[in-house]
N, C-alpha and C positions, 0 to 999 in steps of 0.2 A: 376264637374260631368256632363257629357253630357246627351243628351236625351235618348240614348240607355242604359246607366248605370242606369238612373232613372227608366226606364221601367223594367229593369231586377230586380232592388231592390224591386220595388212594387210587381212584380210577386213572388219573393222569399218570401216576407212577407205574401202575401195572401196564399201561399201554405204551408209554413213551420213555420211561426210565427203568427198564426191566432189570438192570443189574443192581438197583438199590437193595441193600440188605436191611438197613434200619434208618429211621429218621426221627429226630426229636426237635420240636419247636418249643422254645421256652421264652416267655416274655414276662419281665418284671418278677423274676424268680419262680414263676409258675409254669409248669409244663402244660401247654395248651394242645399239643398234638404229639403222640408217640405211636409209631407203627413199625411193623417188621414184615419182611417179604421173603419169598423164595426159601421158606423153611428156616429163616433166621429167627433170633429171639433176643431178649434184652441181655442175656448172658453170653451171647455168641461174639467171639472176637473176629475181626476182619483186618487184613493187611491194609494199613491206612496210607501206604506209599509215602509221598512227599509231605504229608501232614507231619511226619516224623521230624522234618526240618524245623518246623515251627516249635515243636516240643523241645528240640535240642536248643533252640534259641532261648526258650524259657530256662533251661538248665544252665546255659552260659550266663544268663542274667542273675540267677541265684548265686552262681560262683563269684560273679562280680560283687554282688551284695555282701557276700561273706568274706570278701577280700582274698579269695583263693586266686582270682584273676585280678591283677592290679588295675588294668585299664585296657579297653578294647582298642586303644590307639597304639598299644605296644606292637612291635614286630612279633608275628606269631612264632617265629623261630626261637624266641626267648623261652618258650615252653618245650623245646626240643633240643636241649643242650648237647645231646649225643649225636645229633644228626650232622653229617659231613656234607657241606655244600659242594656241588660239583664245580670244578675249575671253570673260570670265566662266567660263572652264573652270578649275576649281581642283582637282577630284578627281584629274586626271592627275598633278599635281605630288606626290601622296602615294603613288603606286603604286611599289612596289619591285620589284627583280628577283625576289625571293622570291615576291611575289604572282603574277608570271607563271609561275614554276616550279610553283607549287602550285594553279594555276587559280583563284585568288581575286582576280584583277583584274577590275574591272567594264568593260563595253563598252556602247556606245550602240546595241545591236541586240538583238532577241529571237531572231532566226534568223540563222545564219551567212551573211553577204553574200558568198558565193563569187564570183559574177559581178562585183560591184563591185570587189573587191580584185584578182582575177586578170585582169581586163581593163584594169587601170590600168598606167601606165608605171613606177610605183614601189610595189611591194606593201607594203613596210615603212611608207612614209609613209601609204598608204591605211589601214592598220590603226592607225597612230598617231592619225589623224584620227577613228577610231572608238572610241578608248580613253577611259576616264573616264565622264563623264556623271553621271547622278543616282543610279545604283545604289550601294549601299554596298560599300566595299572589305572583303574578308574572306569574302564568300559565294562558295561554289563555283559557277563558271560554266564548264562545259567548252567549250573552243574549239579549233578547228584554225587558223583564219586568225590568231587572236591570237598564236600562237606565232611567227608571222613576225617579230614585234618582237624576239624573242630571236636570230633569225638576223641581223637587221640590227645588233643590239647587239654580237653576237660579232664580226662583221666590223669594226665601228668600234673595238672594244676591242683587237683583235689587229693591225689594219692588214693583214689577209689576207682573202682570200675564205674563206667557210665551208668550201668544198671543199678549198682549199689547207691550211687549218688542220687539218681532219679528216685529210687525207692524211698530213701530217707527224707528227701527234701521236696518231693512233688507227689509221687504216687500215694504213699501212705497218708500224708496230710489230707489228700483229697478223697481218700477211701477207694482208691483204684488198686485192684489186685496187681501186685508186681509181676510182670511177665517173666517166664522162665528164659534163661539164656539158650539160644539155639545156634548150633554150629552147622554151617552149610558145607557138606562134604564134596559135592560135585555139581556140575552144571545143571543136571536134572533137578536136584534138590533146590537149587537156586530158583529155577523156573516154577517149581511146585509151590515155593513160598510166595512168589510174586503173584501167581495166578490161581492157586488152590482155593477150594471152598471152605475147608475146615482148617484154619491156620491159627496158630497161637505162638506167643513168645516174642523175643527180640533177638535178631540175628547178631552174632559176633564173629570176629575174624579168628584165625588160629592163635593170636596173641591174647584173646579175651577182650578185645575192644569192640564195643557194640557199634552197629552201623549208625551213621549220622543222617543220611538222606533218604533212607527207606528201611524196610526190614522190621518194622514194629507193628504188632497186632493189638488192637484195642477194641472195646465194645463201643457201641454208639453212645451209651451213657458216660463212658470214660471221656469221649470226645466232648460231650456236652459240658462236663465238669471243667475241662480245660477252657472252653469258651466262656463259661460263667466266671471263672477265675479272672480272665482277662477283662471281661465286662466290668467286674467289680474292682478293677485296678489292683489286682494281686491279693485281695483279701478273701479269706475263706474261713467261715465260722469264727470271725473275729480275729483271726491270725493273719499277719502279713506274710504270705508265702513268697511273693516276688514284690520288689519295690515298685511303687506306682511310677517312679521315674523311668525304670527300665521298660515298663509296658508302654508308657507314652513315647519313649524314644523308639521302641521297636515297631510301633504301629503308625509312624509317620514316614513320609517319603525321604529316602536317602539315595535311591538310584531308580532307574527306570528301564524296563524292557519294552521297547516300542512306546505304546501309549499307556502301558500299565505301570503305575508306581509300585515301588518295592521298599520295604522296611528292613528289619533284621530278620530275615527268613520268614516274613509275613507279607502277603500281598495286600496292597491298599485298594479299597473299592469305593471310590468317591462318587460314582454315578448316582444320578437321581436325587442329589441333595443330601444323601445320607453319608455321614462320616464313618464308613464301614471298613472292615479289614477281615482277612480270612487266611486260614491255612488250607492249601489246596493240594490234593494228592491225585495221582493218576487213577483213571477209572471213575472219577467222580466222588472222591472222598473230600469232605468239606467240614471245616469248623468256621462258621460265619458269625461275625459279631457286628451289630449295628447299635452303637451306644446311644444314639439319639432316640431310638425306639425301645431301648432296654431289651434288645432281642438277641438270642443265640439260636442258631440253627445248626444242628449236627447231622451230617448224612454220611453213613458208611456204605461202601459200594464194593461189589466184587469186580475184579479187573475185567475190562473189555477195552479194546483199542478205540480211540476217538469217541469217548463217552459224551453224551449230551451235556451242555453247559448247566451246571447246578446253580450258578449265580443267577442266570437268566430265569431258572425255575423259581428261585426264591423271590426275585424281584417281581415277576409277572403273576405268580400264583400263590405265594405264601404271604408276603407282606400286605397285599391288598385285602386278604381275607381276615386280617387281624383287626 
């Protein structure tokens, strides 16, 4: 990316993508563009929203690799032996871990019950109580609160906190500073974490279980490292952090939301002849990987509603400049 392209990209972001905090474009292991906006910097952390889902997918994969989780085709209730199923509830007994990873598990709600779950004393149990119901298994139902089950499952399977397992098996090997655990005390604190400018940590519930679908703050460089790890099929500095099989399985289509294919908490981006995939978070947080181009683009963004499409920006303005 030459000087003129960099100048044009910076101008574009300042004019049309004003909530971008940081961006890194890395091709063939070389950073070709890195920039920060609105007072942000390389060390500043941003709430990455649903990008946390894709990171949780990585952690589930590591747990499978280590044998802590036997198979994603298991019923997820195998990892909640103390949970009592409500009478006449049979659907929940047929839901597998894979259904959770592919957003094809059914829930007993039409709209996400954020307040009900996040005001409870046990967020995982609150979502377990909302799982199953009368909807069919196998239909795509995008959820954020539902992913909390995977956090509770990971903690039960490994015997560690999600944060502890992530630190030991993902963050430390990649040189990512382990976030501090953050407990949300009230509704205002919840909104402050979602929308605040100076955010750090990883939210946990009153039981000490970290959030699965949101609530994690990372730097743009942290996001870039996750992307590079996936581009390199789970290898980092010569060590296999995640199996290549898990990454291949995670980043191919297993379900579909409308026209958009979905993997294991990763979005598949097949347009334009590129075999790409991405972690996408509200407000415009993105980890984009295009293996054919040996490309990783990490974009951290502060929350705004209806943020402009970052994939469109990458396809129209970044890839042609490389």
